[in-house]
A tleap script that builds the chain and sets N, CA, C and O, in Angstrom:
source leaprc.protein.ff14SB
mol = sequence {
  NMET THR LEU SER PRO ARG ASN LYS LEU ILE
  ALA ALA ALA SER MET LEU LEU LEU LEU PRO
  VAL VAL ALA VAL LEU GLN GLY ALA SER ALA
  ALA THR ALA ALA ARG VAL VAL LEU GLY VAL
  ALA ALA LEU GLY GLY LEU ALA VAL TRP PHE
  LEU LYS ALA LYS GLY GLY LEU PRO LEU SER
  ARG PHE LYS SER ALA ALA ARG LEU SER VAL
  VAL GLN ARG VAL GLY LEU SER ALA ARG SER
  GLY VAL ALA LEU VAL GLU VAL ASP GLY ARG
  PRO TYR LEU ILE VAL HIE GLY ASP GLY PHE
  ALA ARG ILE ARG PRO THR ALA ARG PRO LYS
  VAL VAL ALA PRO ARG THR SER ASN LEU ASP
  LEU CALA
}
set mol.1.N position { -29.003 -98.076 17.825 }
set mol.1.CA position { -28.336 -96.792 17.792 }
set mol.1.C position { -29.238 -95.749 18.449 }
set mol.1.O position { -30.420 -95.645 18.120 }
set mol.2.N position { -28.684 -94.996 19.357 }
set mol.2.CA position { -29.434 -93.968 20.061 }
set mol.2.C position { -29.053 -92.603 19.506 }
set mol.2.O position { -27.875 -92.265 19.392 }
set mol.3.N position { -30.066 -91.833 19.166 }
set mol.3.CA position { -29.814 -90.496 18.634 }
set mol.3.C position { -29.767 -89.485 19.766 }
set mol.3.O position { -30.488 -89.610 20.756 }
set mol.4.N position { -28.922 -88.492 19.611 }
set mol.4.CA position { -28.844 -87.427 20.601 }
set mol.4.C position { -30.053 -86.502 20.424 }
set mol.4.O position { -30.678 -86.508 19.364 }
set mol.5.N position { -30.386 -85.718 21.433 }
set mol.5.CA position { -31.515 -84.785 21.279 }
set mol.5.C position { -31.318 -83.804 20.127 }
set mol.5.O position { -32.284 -83.400 19.481 }
set mol.6.N position { -30.072 -83.422 19.872 }
set mol.6.CA position { -29.795 -82.500 18.759 }
set mol.6.C position { -30.138 -83.161 17.432 }
set mol.6.O position { -30.766 -82.539 16.576 }
set mol.7.N position { -29.733 -84.415 17.250 }
set mol.7.CA position { -30.021 -85.127 16.005 }
set mol.7.C position { -31.518 -85.369 15.840 }
set mol.7.O position { -32.042 -85.302 14.728 }
set mol.8.N position { -32.203 -85.650 16.941 }
set mol.8.CA position { -33.664 -85.831 16.873 }
set mol.8.C position { -34.351 -84.539 16.446 }
set mol.8.O position { -35.296 -84.566 15.657 }
set mol.9.N position { -33.874 -83.399 16.971 }
set mol.9.CA position { -34.459 -82.108 16.611 }
set mol.9.C position { -34.227 -81.793 15.141 }
set mol.9.O position { -35.124 -81.290 14.466 }
set mol.10.N position { -33.041 -82.082 14.644 }
set mol.10.CA position { -32.738 -81.849 13.230 }
set mol.10.C position { -33.621 -82.740 12.352 }
set mol.10.O position { -34.131 -82.283 11.330 }
set mol.11.N position { -33.802 -83.992 12.736 }
set mol.11.CA position { -34.645 -84.905 11.957 }
set mol.11.C position { -36.099 -84.437 11.957 }
set mol.11.O position { -36.758 -84.473 10.918 }
set mol.12.N position { -36.599 -84.002 13.100 }
set mol.12.CA position { -37.987 -83.531 13.167 }
set mol.12.C position { -38.178 -82.262 12.341 }
set mol.12.O position { -39.193 -82.119 11.661 }
set mol.13.N position { -37.217 -81.341 12.390 }
set mol.13.CA position { -37.328 -80.104 11.615 }
set mol.13.C position { -37.278 -80.395 10.119 }
set mol.13.O position { -38.012 -79.782 9.343 }
set mol.14.N position { -36.417 -81.327 9.708 }
set mol.14.CA position { -36.345 -81.643 8.274 }
set mol.14.C position { -37.631 -82.325 7.798 }
set mol.14.O position { -38.075 -82.087 6.674 }
set mol.15.N position { -38.231 -83.169 8.642 }
set mol.15.CA position { -39.509 -83.791 8.254 }
set mol.15.C position { -40.614 -82.742 8.155 }
set mol.15.O position { -41.475 -82.828 7.280 }
set mol.16.N position { -40.593 -81.750 9.051 }
set mol.16.CA position { -41.594 -80.684 8.964 }
set mol.16.C position { -41.409 -79.845 7.711 }
set mol.16.O position { -42.384 -79.370 7.129 }
set mol.17.N position { -40.168 -79.662 7.296 }
set mol.17.CA position { -39.932 -78.903 6.069 }
set mol.17.C position { -40.316 -79.699 4.825 }
set mol.17.O position { -40.734 -79.112 3.827 }
set mol.18.N position { -40.182 -81.018 4.867 }
set mol.18.CA position { -40.525 -81.847 3.716 }
set mol.18.C position { -42.029 -82.139 3.624 }
set mol.18.O position { -42.521 -82.508 2.558 }
set mol.19.N position { -42.751 -81.977 4.721 }
set mol.19.CA position { -44.182 -82.290 4.728 }
set mol.19.C position { -44.977 -81.483 3.705 }
set mol.19.O position { -45.776 -82.074 2.977 }
set mol.20.N position { -44.799 -80.144 3.610 }
set mol.20.CA position { -45.567 -79.411 2.585 }
set mol.20.C position { -45.210 -79.833 1.160 }
set mol.20.O position { -46.075 -79.840 0.285 }
set mol.21.N position { -43.946 -80.184 0.919 }
set mol.21.CA position { -43.544 -80.601 -0.424 }
set mol.21.C position { -44.243 -81.912 -0.796 }
set mol.21.O position { -44.747 -82.060 -1.910 }
set mol.22.N position { -44.268 -82.853 0.141 }
set mol.22.CA position { -44.940 -84.131 -0.110 }
set mol.22.C position { -46.438 -83.917 -0.281 }
set mol.22.O position { -47.066 -84.567 -1.117 }
set mol.23.N position { -47.018 -83.007 0.509 }
set mol.23.CA position { -48.455 -82.742 0.405 }
set mol.23.C position { -48.809 -82.168 -0.960 }
set mol.23.O position { -49.825 -82.544 -1.544 }
set mol.24.N position { -47.981 -81.262 -1.475 }
set mol.24.CA position { -48.247 -80.682 -2.796 }
set mol.24.C position { -48.120 -81.767 -3.872 }
set mol.24.O position { -48.902 -81.794 -4.822 }
set mol.25.N position { -47.148 -82.649 -3.724 }
set mol.25.CA position { -46.988 -83.713 -4.718 }
set mol.25.C position { -48.152 -84.708 -4.679 }
set mol.25.O position { -48.454 -85.343 -5.690 }
set mol.26.N position { -48.799 -84.847 -3.532 }
set mol.26.CA position { -49.934 -85.761 -3.400 }
set mol.26.C position { -51.255 -85.107 -3.801 }
set mol.26.O position { -52.275 -85.792 -3.883 }
set mol.27.N position { -51.257 -83.818 -4.049 }
set mol.27.CA position { -52.470 -83.159 -4.515 }
set mol.27.C position { -53.080 -82.211 -3.503 }
set mol.27.O position { -54.028 -81.505 -3.847 }
set mol.28.N position { -52.597 -82.157 -2.297 }
set mol.28.CA position { -53.122 -81.211 -1.307 }
set mol.28.C position { -52.423 -79.872 -1.498 }
set mol.28.O position { -51.332 -79.803 -2.064 }
set mol.29.N position { -53.058 -78.818 -1.024 }
set mol.29.CA position { -52.456 -77.499 -1.175 }
set mol.29.C position { -51.420 -77.262 -0.078 }
set mol.29.O position { -51.467 -77.875 0.988 }
set mol.30.N position { -50.492 -76.366 -0.364 }
set mol.30.CA position { -49.453 -76.030 0.615 }
set mol.30.C position { -50.069 -75.353 1.831 }
set mol.30.O position { -49.573 -75.507 2.947 }
set mol.31.N position { -51.149 -74.602 1.620 }
set mol.31.CA position { -51.814 -73.929 2.731 }
set mol.31.C position { -52.420 -74.946 3.697 }
set mol.31.O position { -52.344 -74.765 4.912 }
set mol.32.N position { -53.014 -75.999 3.173 }
set mol.32.CA position { -53.585 -77.048 4.029 }
set mol.32.C position { -52.485 -77.749 4.824 }
set mol.32.O position { -52.648 -78.010 6.016 }
set mol.33.N position { -51.379 -78.048 4.171 }
set mol.33.CA position { -50.265 -78.687 4.872 }
set mol.33.C position { -49.713 -77.763 5.958 }
set mol.33.O position { -49.383 -78.226 7.050 }
set mol.34.N position { -49.610 -76.466 5.673 }
set mol.34.CA position { -49.116 -75.510 6.667 }
set mol.34.C position { -50.076 -75.424 7.850 }
set mol.34.O position { -49.644 -75.320 8.998 }
set mol.35.N position { -51.375 -75.468 7.573 }
set mol.35.CA position { -52.356 -75.446 8.667 }
set mol.35.C position { -52.238 -76.680 9.551 }
set mol.35.O position { -52.342 -76.586 10.774 }
set mol.36.N position { -52.023 -77.829 8.934 }
set mol.36.CA position { -51.869 -79.067 9.707 }
set mol.36.C position { -50.621 -78.991 10.578 }
set mol.36.O position { -50.664 -79.341 11.757 }
set mol.37.N position { -49.507 -78.535 10.002 }
set mol.37.CA position { -48.263 -78.411 10.767 }
set mol.37.C position { -48.440 -77.423 11.911 }
set mol.37.O position { -47.998 -77.690 13.028 }
set mol.38.N position { -49.075 -76.293 11.653 }
set mol.38.CA position { -49.311 -75.289 12.694 }
set mol.38.C position { -50.227 -75.832 13.786 }
set mol.38.O position { -50.002 -75.567 14.966 }
set mol.39.N position { -51.252 -76.586 13.409 }
set mol.39.CA position { -52.150 -77.177 14.398 }
set mol.39.C position { -51.447 -78.198 15.280 }
set mol.39.O position { -51.657 -78.226 16.493 }
set mol.40.N position { -50.613 -79.038 14.674 }
set mol.40.CA position { -49.861 -80.024 15.455 }
set mol.40.C position { -48.893 -79.328 16.396 }
set mol.40.O position { -48.734 -79.751 17.541 }
set mol.41.N position { -48.242 -78.268 15.933 }
set mol.41.CA position { -47.312 -77.519 16.783 }
set mol.41.C position { -48.060 -76.854 17.946 }
set mol.41.O position { -47.561 -76.827 19.071 }
set mol.42.N position { -49.256 -76.319 17.672 }
set mol.42.CA position { -50.040 -75.692 18.735 }
set mol.42.C position { -50.480 -76.720 19.772 }
set mol.42.O position { -50.422 -76.452 20.973 }
set mol.43.N position { -50.921 -77.894 19.319 }
set mol.43.CA position { -51.308 -78.948 20.268 }
set mol.43.C position { -50.112 -79.413 21.094 }
set mol.43.O position { -50.243 -79.672 22.290 }
set mol.44.N position { -48.955 -79.517 20.459 }
set mol.44.CA position { -47.744 -79.893 21.194 }
set mol.44.C position { -47.368 -78.840 22.227 }
set mol.44.O position { -46.979 -79.176 23.346 }
set mol.45.N position { -47.482 -77.574 21.857 }
set mol.45.CA position { -47.197 -76.486 22.800 }
set mol.45.C position { -48.156 -76.482 23.971 }
set mol.45.O position { -47.740 -76.264 25.109 }
set mol.46.N position { -49.441 -76.720 23.711 }
set mol.46.CA position { -50.420 -76.801 24.798 }
set mol.46.C position { -50.140 -77.984 25.719 }
set mol.46.O position { -50.297 -77.878 26.936 }
set mol.47.N position { -49.726 -79.107 25.142 }
set mol.47.CA position { -49.410 -80.278 25.965 }
set mol.47.C position { -48.214 -79.994 26.862 }
set mol.47.O position { -48.231 -80.352 28.040 }
set mol.48.N position { -47.169 -79.353 26.322 }
set mol.48.CA position { -45.996 -79.012 27.133 }
set mol.48.C position { -46.369 -78.031 28.229 }
set mol.48.O position { -45.939 -78.188 29.371 }
set mol.49.N position { -47.173 -77.011 27.894 }
set mol.49.CA position { -47.606 -76.027 28.907 }
set mol.49.C position { -48.420 -76.706 29.998 }
set mol.49.O position { -48.226 -76.414 31.178 }
set mol.50.N position { -49.320 -77.602 29.631 }
set mol.50.CA position { -50.154 -78.294 30.617 }
set mol.50.C position { -49.300 -79.151 31.550 }
set mol.50.O position { -49.519 -79.164 32.762 }
set mol.51.N position { -48.333 -79.861 30.987 }
set mol.51.CA position { -47.469 -80.706 31.823 }
set mol.51.C position { -46.627 -79.866 32.773 }
set mol.51.O position { -46.426 -80.257 33.923 }
set mol.52.N position { -46.130 -78.717 32.314 }
set mol.52.CA position { -45.355 -77.847 33.201 }
set mol.52.C position { -46.237 -77.244 34.286 }
set mol.52.O position { -45.795 -77.084 35.423 }
set mol.53.N position { -47.476 -76.908 33.950 }
set mol.53.CA position { -48.381 -76.327 34.942 }
set mol.53.C position { -48.756 -77.337 36.010 }
set mol.53.O position { -48.972 -76.960 37.162 }
set mol.54.N position { -48.838 -78.599 35.657 }
set mol.54.CA position { -49.190 -79.650 36.614 }
set mol.54.C position { -47.982 -80.207 37.350 }
set mol.54.O position { -48.126 -81.139 38.141 }
set mol.55.N position { -46.795 -79.661 37.111 }
set mol.55.CA position { -45.612 -80.139 37.817 }
set mol.55.C position { -44.804 -81.148 37.033 }
set mol.55.O position { -43.857 -81.723 37.570 }
set mol.56.N position { -45.142 -81.377 35.804 }
set mol.56.CA position { -44.373 -82.294 34.975 }
set mol.56.C position { -44.729 -83.736 35.216 }
set mol.56.O position { -45.528 -84.064 36.093 }
set mol.57.N position { -44.131 -84.578 34.435 }
set mol.57.CA position { -44.342 -86.005 34.584 }
set mol.57.C position { -43.491 -86.525 35.730 }
set mol.57.O position { -42.320 -86.161 35.840 }
set mol.58.N position { -44.053 -87.364 36.582 }
set mol.58.CA position { -43.226 -87.910 37.662 }
set mol.58.C position { -42.176 -88.856 37.095 }
set mol.58.O position { -42.505 -89.794 36.368 }
set mol.59.N position { -40.933 -88.613 37.422 }
set mol.59.CA position { -39.855 -89.464 36.921 }
set mol.59.C position { -39.718 -90.728 37.763 }
set mol.59.O position { -39.208 -91.746 37.295 }
set mol.60.N position { -40.172 -90.651 38.994 }
set mol.60.CA position { -40.030 -91.793 39.870 }
set mol.60.C position { -41.203 -91.798 40.847 }
set mol.60.O position { -41.755 -90.750 41.180 }
set mol.61.N position { -41.568 -92.984 41.294 }
set mol.61.CA position { -42.643 -93.080 42.281 }
set mol.61.C position { -42.124 -92.771 43.680 }
set mol.61.O position { -42.901 -92.484 44.590 }
set mol.62.N position { -40.824 -92.830 43.840 }
set mol.62.CA position { -40.221 -92.619 45.149 }
set mol.62.C position { -39.638 -91.224 45.226 }
set mol.62.O position { -38.962 -90.771 44.303 }
set mol.63.N position { -39.902 -90.547 46.330 }
set mol.63.CA position { -39.332 -89.225 46.547 }
set mol.63.C position { -38.304 -89.330 47.653 }
set mol.63.O position { -38.544 -89.952 48.687 }
set mol.64.N position { -37.166 -88.721 47.425 }
set mol.64.CA position { -36.128 -88.762 48.451 }
set mol.64.C position { -36.478 -87.770 49.557 }
set mol.64.O position { -37.118 -86.746 49.317 }
set mol.65.N position { -36.052 -88.092 50.750 }
set mol.65.CA position { -36.311 -87.222 51.890 }
set mol.65.C position { -35.476 -85.953 51.750 }
set mol.65.O position { -34.389 -85.967 51.174 }
set mol.66.N position { -35.999 -84.870 52.282 }
set mol.66.CA position { -35.276 -83.612 52.240 }
set mol.66.C position { -34.013 -83.729 53.087 }
set mol.66.O position { -34.049 -84.241 54.206 }
set mol.67.N position { -32.909 -83.253 52.548 }
set mol.67.CA position { -31.657 -83.355 53.290 }
set mol.67.C position { -31.575 -82.304 54.382 }
set mol.67.O position { -30.875 -82.508 55.374 }
set mol.68.N position { -32.265 -81.194 54.229 }
set mol.68.CA position { -32.224 -80.117 55.206 }
set mol.68.C position { -33.644 -79.695 55.520 }
set mol.68.O position { -34.432 -79.423 54.614 }
set mol.69.N position { -33.973 -79.640 56.797 }
set mol.69.CA position { -35.289 -79.144 57.189 }
set mol.69.C position { -35.158 -78.348 58.475 }
set mol.69.O position { -34.440 -78.736 59.397 }
set mol.70.N position { -35.866 -77.231 58.518 }
set mol.70.CA position { -35.900 -76.400 59.716 }
set mol.70.C position { -37.041 -76.922 60.572 }
set mol.70.O position { -38.208 -76.821 60.194 }
set mol.71.N position { -36.700 -77.478 61.725 }
set mol.71.CA position { -37.706 -78.063 62.595 }
set mol.71.C position { -38.474 -76.970 63.328 }
set mol.71.O position { -39.704 -76.989 63.371 }
set mol.72.N position { -37.736 -76.007 63.910 }
set mol.72.CA position { -38.396 -74.928 64.651 }
set mol.72.C position { -37.462 -73.734 64.743 }
set mol.72.O position { -36.244 -73.888 64.839 }
set mol.73.N position { -38.052 -72.529 64.711 }
set mol.73.CA position { -37.291 -71.296 64.887 }
set mol.73.C position { -37.946 -70.466 65.968 }
set mol.73.O position { -39.172 -70.392 66.058 }
set mol.74.N position { -37.109 -69.837 66.795 }
set mol.74.CA position { -37.609 -68.983 67.867 }
set mol.74.C position { -36.755 -67.724 67.885 }
set mol.74.O position { -35.527 -67.807 67.834 }
set mol.75.N position { -37.391 -66.560 67.957 }
set mol.75.CA position { -36.672 -65.306 68.057 }
set mol.75.C position { -36.354 -64.991 69.505 }
set mol.75.O position { -37.236 -65.024 70.364 }
set mol.76.N position { -35.083 -64.683 69.778 }
set mol.76.CA position { -34.688 -64.312 71.138 }
set mol.76.C position { -34.823 -62.815 71.348 }
set mol.76.O position { -35.218 -62.371 72.426 }
set mol.77.N position { -34.503 -62.046 70.340 }
set mol.77.CA position { -34.671 -60.598 70.376 }
set mol.77.C position { -34.931 -60.142 68.947 }
set mol.77.O position { -35.169 -60.959 68.058 }
set mol.78.N position { -34.884 -58.836 68.734 }
set mol.78.CA position { -35.156 -58.324 67.387 }
set mol.78.C position { -34.065 -58.725 66.401 }
set mol.78.O position { -34.303 -58.769 65.194 }
set mol.79.N position { -32.862 -59.021 66.914 }
set mol.79.CA position { -31.748 -59.300 66.012 }
set mol.79.C position { -31.094 -60.657 66.230 }
set mol.79.O position { -30.051 -60.925 65.632 }
set mol.80.N position { -31.648 -61.502 67.040 }
set mol.80.CA position { -31.045 -62.816 67.255 }
set mol.80.C position { -32.135 -63.872 67.425 }
set mol.80.O position { -33.277 -63.565 67.766 }
set mol.81.N position { -31.755 -65.103 67.183 }
set mol.81.CA position { -32.724 -66.182 67.281 }
set mol.81.C position { -32.046 -67.533 67.392 }
set mol.81.O position { -30.825 -67.652 67.287 }
set mol.82.N position { -32.858 -68.536 67.605 }
set mol.82.CA position { -32.399 -69.912 67.725 }
set mol.82.C position { -33.208 -70.748 66.745 }
set mol.82.O position { -34.416 -70.561 66.597 }
set mol.83.N position { -32.525 -71.673 66.078 }
set mol.83.CA position { -33.215 -72.562 65.144 }
set mol.83.C position { -32.749 -73.988 65.378 }
set mol.83.O position { -31.564 -74.244 65.595 }
set mol.84.N position { -33.698 -74.911 65.332 }
set mol.84.CA position { -33.389 -76.336 65.377 }
set mol.84.C position { -33.503 -76.841 63.949 }
set mol.84.O position { -34.576 -76.804 63.347 }
set mol.85.N position { -32.375 -77.317 63.411 }
set mol.85.CA position { -32.290 -77.725 62.010 }
set mol.85.C position { -31.873 -79.185 61.965 }
set mol.85.O position { -31.056 -79.636 62.768 }
set mol.86.N position { -32.449 -79.925 61.007 }
set mol.86.CA position { -32.072 -81.319 60.830 }
set mol.86.C position { -31.424 -81.478 59.462 }
set mol.86.O position { -32.028 -81.167 58.436 }
set mol.87.N position { -30.175 -81.973 59.461 }
set mol.87.CA position { -29.423 -82.165 58.224 }
set mol.87.C position { -29.076 -83.641 58.116 }
set mol.87.O position { -28.374 -84.185 58.968 }
set mol.88.N position { -29.566 -84.284 57.072 }
set mol.88.CA position { -29.340 -85.715 56.851 }
set mol.88.C position { -29.686 -86.549 58.078 }
set mol.88.O position { -28.995 -87.520 58.390 }
set mol.89.N position { -30.753 -86.172 58.773 }
set mol.89.CA position { -31.218 -86.934 59.920 }
set mol.89.C position { -30.536 -86.583 61.230 }
set mol.89.O position { -30.891 -87.146 62.265 }
set mol.90.N position { -29.571 -85.675 61.224 }
set mol.90.CA position { -28.875 -85.281 62.450 }
set mol.90.C position { -29.332 -83.885 62.858 }
set mol.90.O position { -29.312 -82.973 62.032 }
set mol.91.N position { -29.744 -83.696 64.117 }
set mol.91.CA position { -30.224 -82.381 64.554 }
set mol.91.C position { -29.066 -81.455 64.946 }
set mol.91.O position { -28.065 -81.892 65.512 }
set mol.92.N position { -29.228 -80.179 64.632 }
set mol.92.CA position { -28.262 -79.142 64.990 }
set mol.92.C position { -29.020 -77.964 65.584 }
set mol.92.O position { -30.132 -77.653 65.157 }
set mol.93.N position { -28.418 -77.312 66.564 }
set mol.93.CA position { -28.973 -76.110 67.171 }
set mol.93.C position { -28.153 -74.934 66.663 }
set mol.93.O position { -26.930 -74.929 66.800 }
set mol.94.N position { -28.806 -73.944 66.083 }
set mol.94.CA position { -28.122 -72.797 65.504 }
set mol.94.C position { -28.589 -71.540 66.220 }
set mol.94.O position { -29.779 -71.226 66.243 }
set mol.95.N position { -27.629 -70.823 66.808 }
set mol.95.CA position { -27.900 -69.525 67.413 }
set mol.95.C position { -27.352 -68.493 66.447 }
set mol.95.O position { -26.176 -68.547 66.087 }
set mol.96.N position { -28.188 -67.548 66.018 }
set mol.96.CA position { -27.756 -66.596 64.997 }
set mol.96.C position { -28.203 -65.199 65.355 }
set mol.96.O position { -29.151 -65.003 66.116 }
set mol.97.N position { -27.503 -64.232 64.793 }
set mol.97.CA position { -27.836 -62.825 65.004 }
set mol.97.C position { -27.052 -61.962 64.042 }
set mol.97.O position { -26.555 -62.450 63.027 }
set mol.98.N position { -26.937 -60.673 64.357 }
set mol.98.CA position { -26.196 -59.755 63.499 }
set mol.98.C position { -24.711 -60.080 63.543 }
set mol.98.O position { -24.052 -59.829 64.552 }
set mol.99.N position { -24.193 -60.620 62.490 }
set mol.99.CA position { -22.765 -60.852 62.371 }
set mol.99.C position { -22.252 -62.111 63.037 }
set mol.99.O position { -21.037 -62.299 63.105 }
set mol.100.N position { -23.109 -62.976 63.528 }
set mol.100.CA position { -22.605 -64.207 64.128 }
set mol.100.C position { -23.607 -65.331 63.951 }
set mol.100.O position { -24.804 -65.113 63.760 }
set mol.101.N position { -23.076 -66.535 64.020 }
set mol.101.CA position { -23.899 -67.742 64.004 }
set mol.101.C position { -23.079 -68.851 64.638 }
set mol.101.O position { -21.904 -69.022 64.314 }
set mol.102.N position { -23.676 -69.585 65.516 }
set mol.102.CA position { -23.017 -70.715 66.169 }
set mol.102.C position { -23.840 -71.969 65.896 }
set mol.102.O position { -25.061 -71.974 66.049 }
set mol.103.N position { -23.153 -73.024 65.492 }
set mol.103.CA position { -23.819 -74.282 65.180 }
set mol.103.C position { -23.330 -75.328 66.166 }
set mol.103.O position { -22.125 -75.518 66.331 }
set mol.104.N position { -24.255 -76.000 66.814 }
set mol.104.CA position { -23.928 -77.048 67.783 }
set mol.104.C position { -24.735 -78.299 67.451 }
set mol.104.O position { -25.952 -78.222 67.284 }
set mol.105.N position { -24.070 -79.451 67.352 }
set mol.105.CA position { -24.840 -80.697 67.183 }
set mol.105.C position { -25.564 -81.027 68.483 }
set mol.105.O position { -25.036 -80.798 69.571 }
set mol.106.N position { -26.744 -81.552 68.368 }
set mol.106.CA position { -27.515 -81.903 69.553 }
set mol.106.C position { -27.734 -83.410 69.578 }
set mol.106.O position { -27.672 -84.089 68.552 }
set mol.107.N position { -27.989 -83.904 70.767 }
set mol.107.CA position { -28.298 -85.326 70.921 }
set mol.107.C position { -29.796 -85.512 70.771 }
set mol.107.O position { -30.587 -84.656 71.169 }
set mol.108.N position { -30.163 -86.614 70.206 }
set mol.108.CA position { -31.590 -86.906 70.095 }
set mol.108.C position { -32.150 -87.198 71.473 }
set mol.108.O position { -31.472 -87.815 72.294 }
set mol.109.N position { -33.373 -86.768 71.743 }
set mol.109.CA position { -33.961 -87.066 73.046 }
set mol.109.C position { -34.179 -88.571 73.189 }
set mol.109.O position { -34.638 -89.243 72.266 }
set mol.110.N position { -33.842 -89.069 74.352 }
set mol.110.CA position { -34.010 -90.497 74.598 }
set mol.110.C position { -35.414 -90.742 75.122 }
set mol.110.O position { -35.914 -90.012 75.978 }
set mol.111.N position { -36.028 -91.765 74.598 }
set mol.111.CA position { -37.375 -92.125 75.046 }
set mol.111.C position { -37.224 -92.992 76.286 }
set mol.111.O position { -36.608 -94.058 76.248 }
set mol.112.N position { -37.791 -92.521 77.376 }
set mol.112.CA position { -37.695 -93.234 78.638 }
set mol.112.C position { -39.074 -93.744 78.997 }
set mol.112.O position { -40.056 -93.003 78.966 }
set mol.113.N position { -39.134 -95.029 79.338 }
set mol.113.CA position { -40.413 -95.620 79.734 }
set mol.113.C position { -40.783 -95.098 81.125 }
set mol.113.O position { -39.917 -94.971 81.991 }
set mol.114.N position { -42.047 -94.800 81.336 }
set mol.114.CA position { -42.451 -94.309 82.661 }
set mol.114.C position { -42.247 -95.396 83.714 }
set mol.114.O position { -42.410 -96.587 83.448 }
set mol.115.N position { -41.886 -94.949 84.917 }
set mol.115.CA position { -41.660 -95.893 86.013 }
set mol.115.C position { -42.990 -96.410 86.532 }
set mol.115.O position { -43.988 -95.692 86.593 }
set mol.116.N position { -42.965 -97.645 86.894 }
set mol.116.CA position { -44.154 -98.222 87.539 }
set mol.116.C position { -43.787 -98.467 88.999 }
set mol.116.O position { -42.765 -99.078 89.312 }
set mol.117.N position { -44.619 -97.989 89.849 }
set mol.117.CA position { -44.353 -98.197 91.279 }
set mol.117.C position { -44.946 -99.510 91.739 }
set mol.117.O position { -45.793 -100.087 91.057 }
set mol.118.N position { -44.513 -99.978 92.874 }
set mol.118.CA position { -45.018 -101.227 93.423 }
set mol.118.C position { -46.473 -101.105 93.835 }
set mol.118.O position { -47.174 -102.112 93.930 }
set mol.119.N position { -46.934 -99.894 94.080 }
set mol.119.CA position { -48.315 -99.703 94.510 }
set mol.119.C position { -49.292 -99.957 93.373 }
set mol.119.O position { -50.432 -100.359 93.606 }
set mol.120.N position { -48.839 -99.720 92.120 }
set mol.120.CA position { -49.716 -99.911 90.973 }
set mol.120.C position { -49.944 -101.393 90.682 }
set mol.120.O position { -50.939 -101.746 90.049 }
set mol.121.N position { -49.057 -102.250 91.124 }
set mol.121.CA position { -49.171 -103.666 90.818 }
set mol.121.C position { -50.191 -104.384 91.697 }
set mol.121.O position { -50.699 -105.443 91.330 }
set mol.122.N position { -50.483 -103.809 92.848 }
set mol.122.CA position { -51.386 -104.484 93.786 }
set mol.122.C position { -52.834 -104.309 93.417 }
set mol.122.O position { -53.714 -104.820 94.110 }
savepdb mol mol.pdb
quit
């Protein structure tokens, strides 16, 4: 049986409320039990803060590639420019300015092998 996060929170809160009662019945003071609960809560808070500051726990070893990346931007004037953008691996050329934007798909550059002349073979 899997408990929902809400049920887990209710169970943890009820155990924290019962801890001082059990401590008093065992012979410890309520103040000591409260200090222990407060110390555990402070350590838990510090652990959560530390994990958030470090970027959290990695959920996966694999990172997906960015779906959108701006390859290059060039300003044509003070109010217009050209950007080469790659979306899901396909390049697009975007011309933009005040009140307009045009998007054109571009072809990938073809890699051409350099020519070898007959003179180089001799």
